[in-house]
C-alpha positions in Angstrom: 52.1 -45.5 -5.0 51.9 -41.7 -4.8 50.1 -39.5 -2.2 47.6 -38.2 -4.8 46.5 -41.8 -5.6 46.2 -42.6 -1.9 44.2 -39.4 -1.3 41.8 -40.4 -4.1 41.5 -44.0 -2.7 40.7 -42.6 0.8 38.1 -40.2 -0.6 36.3 -43.0 -2.4 36.1 -45.0 0.8 35.0 -42.0 3.0 32.5 -40.7 0.5 31.1 -44.2 -0.3 31.6 -43.9 -4.1 33.3 -42.3 -7.0 30.7 -39.6 -7.7 30.8 -38.0 -4.2 34.6 -38.5 -4.0 35.1 -36.6 -7.3 32.9 -33.7 -6.0 34.9 -33.6 -2.7 38.2 -33.6 -4.5 37.0 -31.2 -7.3 37.9 -33.8 -10.0 35.9 -35.4 -12.8 34.6 -38.9 -12.2 36.6 -40.4 -15.0 39.9 -39.1 -13.5 39.0 -40.7 -10.1 38.1 -44.0 -11.7 41.3 -44.0 -13.8 43.6 -43.2 -10.8 41.9 -46.1 -8.8 42.6 -48.5 -11.6 46.2 -47.3 -11.9 46.7 -47.9 -8.2 45.2 -51.4 -8.4 47.6 -52.1 -11.3 50.5 -50.9 -9.3 49.5 -53.1 -6.3 48.4 -56.1 -8.3 45.1 -56.4 -6.5 41.6 -55.2 -6.7 40.7 -52.6 -4.1 36.9 -52.4 -4.7 34.1 -54.6 -5.9 30.7 -53.4 -7.0 27.6 -54.6 -5.1 24.6 -53.2 -6.9 25.1 -49.5 -6.9 27.7 -49.5 -4.1 31.5 -49.9 -4.1 32.7 -52.2 -1.4 36.3 -52.6 -0.2 37.9 -55.9 -1.0 40.2 -57.6 1.6 43.1 -56.0 -0.1 41.4 -52.6 0.1 40.7 -53.1 3.8 44.4 -53.9 4.3 45.6 -50.9 2.4 43.3 -48.4 4.1 45.1 -48.0 7.5 48.5 -47.8 5.7 47.1 -45.0 3.4 45.7 -43.2 6.4 49.1 -43.4 8.1 51.1 -42.3 5.1 48.8 -39.3 4.4 48.9 -38.3 8.1 52.7 -38.4 8.0 52.7 -36.3 4.8 50.4 -33.8 6.6 52.8 -33.7 9.5 55.7 -33.1 7.2 53.9 -30.2 5.5 53.0 -28.7 8.9 56.7 -28.9 10.0 57.9 -27.1 6.9 55.4 -24.2 7.3 56.9 -22.5 10.3 54.4 -24.0 12.7 51.4 -22.0 11.4 48.2 -24.0 11.8 46.8 -25.0 8.4 45.7 -28.0 6.5 43.2 -30.7 7.5 42.5 -31.6 11.1 40.0 -34.4 11.8 38.6 -34.2 15.3 36.3 -36.7 17.0 34.1 -36.0 20.0 31.5 -37.5 22.2 28.0 -36.1 21.3 27.8 -34.4 24.7 31.1 -32.6 24.2 30.2 -31.6 20.6 26.9 -30.1 21.8 28.0 -28.3 25.0 31.8 -27.7 24.9 32.9 -27.3 21.3 30.6 -24.7 19.6 32.2 -21.6 21.1 35.7 -23.1 21.0 35.4 -24.0 17.3 33.9 -20.7 16.3 36.9 -18.9 17.8 39.3 -21.4 16.3 37.9 -20.9 12.8 38.2 -17.1 13.1 41.8 -17.3 14.3 43.0 -20.1 12.0 40.9 -19.9 8.8 43.5 -22.0 6.9 42.7 -25.1 9.0 40.1 -27.4 7.4 38.6 -28.8 10.6 36.4 -31.9 10.3 34.2 -33.0 13.3 32.6 -36.4 13.8 31.0 -37.9 16.9 31.0 -41.3 18.5 31.3 -43.2 21.7 34.6 -43.0 23.7 35.5 -46.6 22.7 34.9 -45.9 19.0 36.8 -42.7 19.1 39.9 -44.3 20.7 39.8 -47.0 18.0 39.6 -44.3 15.3 42.6 -42.3 16.6 44.5 -45.6 16.9 43.8 -46.5 13.2 44.7 -42.9 12.0 41.1 -42.3 10.9 41.0 -39.1 12.9 43.8 -36.9 14.3 42.5 -36.4 17.8 39.4 -36.9 19.9 37.6 -35.6 23.0 36.7 -38.6 25.1 35.6 -39.4 28.7 38.3 -40.8 30.8 37.7 -44.6 30.4 36.9 -46.6 33.5 39.8 -48.9 32.4 42.7 -46.6 31.8 44.7 -49.4 30.2 43.0 -48.9 26.9 45.0 -45.7 26.5 48.3 -47.4 25.8 51.7 -45.9 25.2 50.5 -45.2 21.6 48.6 -42.2 22.9 49.2 -38.8 24.4 46.5 -36.9 26.3 45.6 -33.8 28.2 42.6 -33.1 30.5 40.5 -30.3 29.1 37.2 -30.4 30.9 35.5 -31.8 34.0 32.0 -33.3 33.5 29.5 -34.0 36.3 27.5 -37.1 35.6 24.0 -37.3 37.1 21.3 -39.9 37.3 18.1 -38.8 35.4 14.8 -40.3 36.4 11.1 -39.5 35.8 9.8 -36.7 38.0 8.6 -37.8 41.5 11.3 -40.6 41.8 12.6 -41.0 45.3 16.1 -39.7 46.1 18.9 -41.9 44.9 21.9 -42.5 47.2 22.7 -46.1 46.0 21.8 -48.4 43.1 19.1 -50.1 45.1 17.3 -46.8 45.4 16.6 -46.9 41.6 12.9 -47.9 41.2 12.9 -48.6 37.4 14.7 -51.6 36.0 15.5 -50.3 32.5 18.7 -48.3 31.9 18.5 -46.0 28.8 22.0 -45.4 27.3 24.2 -45.1 24.3 25.6 -48.3 22.7 28.5 -50.2 24.3 31.7 -48.2 24.1 30.1 -45.2 25.9 32.3 -44.6 28.9 29.4 -43.0 30.8 27.4 -46.2 30.4 30.4 -48.2 31.7 30.6 -46.0 34.8 26.9 -46.5 35.7 27.1 -50.3 35.0 30.0 -50.5 37.4 28.1 -48.6 39.9 25.2 -51.1 39.7 27.7 -54.0 39.9 29.4 -52.5 43.0 26.0 -52.8 44.7 25.5 -56.4 43.5 22.8 -55.3 41.0 22.4 -54.9 37.2 19.7 -53.3 35.1 17.1 -55.9 33.9 17.1 -54.3 30.5 19.2 -51.7 28.6 17.5 -49.6 25.9 20.1 -48.3 23.5 19.4 -44.9 21.8 21.6 -42.6 19.7 21.0 -39.1 21.1 20.5 -37.4 24.5 17.3 -35.8 23.3 15.8 -39.3 22.7 17.2 -40.6 26.0 15.8 -37.8 28.1 12.4 -38.0 26.3 12.2 -41.7 27.1 13.1 -41.1 30.8 10.5 -38.3 31.0 7.9 -40.8 29.6 8.7 -43.3 32.4 10.6 -45.8 30.3 13.6 -46.0 32.5 16.6 -44.1 34.0 19.7 -42.8 32.4 23.0 -41.0 33.2 24.0 -37.8 31.4 26.4 -34.9 31.9 24.7 -32.1 33.7 25.9 -29.7 31.0 23.7 -31.6 28.4 20.7 -31.2 30.6 21.3 -27.5 30.9 21.0 -27.2 27.1 17.6 -28.8 26.9 14.7 -26.6 25.9 13.2 -25.3 29.2 16.0 -27.1 31.1 15.2 -30.5 32.5 11.8 -29.7 33.9 10.2 -33.0 32.9 12.8 -35.2 34.7 14.4 -35.4 38.1 18.2 -35.1 38.5 20.1 -37.0 41.1 23.8 -36.2 41.9 26.1 -39.3 41.9 28.9 -37.9 44.2 32.5 -39.0 43.4 31.2 -41.4 40.7 29.9 -38.4 38.7 33.2 -36.6 38.4 34.6 -37.7 35.0 37.4 -35.7 33.3 37.2 -35.2 29.5 40.5 -35.8 27.7 41.9 -34.7 24.4 43.8 -37.7 23.0 46.1 -38.1 19.9 48.6 -40.5 18.6 52.0 -40.2 20.2 54.4 -38.4 17.8 51.6 -37.3 15.4 51.3 -33.7 16.6 50.8 -30.7 14.3 50.5 -26.9 14.6 46.7 -27.2 14.0 46.3 -29.7 16.8 48.6 -27.6 19.1 46.4 -24.6 18.5 43.2 -26.5 19.2 44.6 -27.9 22.4 45.5 -24.4 23.6 42.0 -23.1 22.6 40.4 -26.0 24.6 42.5 -25.3 27.7 41.9 -21.6 27.5 38.2 -22.2 27.3 38.3 -24.5 30.2 40.2 -22.0 32.3 37.7 -19.3 31.4 34.8 -21.6 32.3 36.4 -22.4 35.7 36.8 -18.7 36.5 33.2 -18.0 35.5 31.9 -20.8 37.6 33.8 -19.6 40.6 32.4 -16.0 40.2 28.9 -17.4 39.9 29.3 -19.4 43.1 30.4 -16.4 45.0 27.1 -14.7 44.0 24.8 -17.7 44.9 23.8 -17.9 48.6 24.1 -21.2 50.3 20.8 -22.9 51.2 20.2 -25.9 53.4 18.7 -28.9 51.7 
């Protein structure tokens, strides 16, 4: 096995086929097909089978994939170590949708300008899914919400806190004030799929009051979630920073603070021992942005008069 063959194998998996993999790698299709066949001959096992027009991993292919990811990650780490610590190469970053929308755009714009030799790839997912992807070497690092059960971040991971998010309860306009779970008038919780840490926090909040939502409506974006809440379909939890980005703000819904429950730190996590100059630079950019945001918030608070309410 050589690294080039493993890179081609990984590209075919990620791009869901030879054609797109060849385009991604700037190779001809016949070369990609030949290298996959050579790799199968070396390993003595088929890696793909064709189902209709799709290539599907065989059990042997699924076994090889995490090893290929690990070997290629180690090769990248070695190259980084030999290049005097200058950020370059591929950096695969995962993030929650909320962080990708509200926290990352300015950070990544500045990062790209300063380190143009880094090929940064961004994908989104729930906290649970992102933790799994870092563990399996599918991505190099991820921005996640601090999980309610901190034991899922085992000794395999390193982390640093980069942001503080304020979670709020979102209800249709006119809903009564919410101080406890039994103040929630609607029985449907609108949320992301399981694995979303914010969903886990609100479900625990219900459970602490001896309650649970009668139904959970799972949606894949905050825009859809807030639209359903505004239409009266149920209630949701969301970071206040996401609501601030909505067109016209959050005029069609009511926002209810959740007190201590709503304070959820955002962490940058990565595999222990799998650091790189590119990741170091991103970590510093995130921390610098967070420090700047904190200073700006403090300055704004000094300018806002206190009102009773």
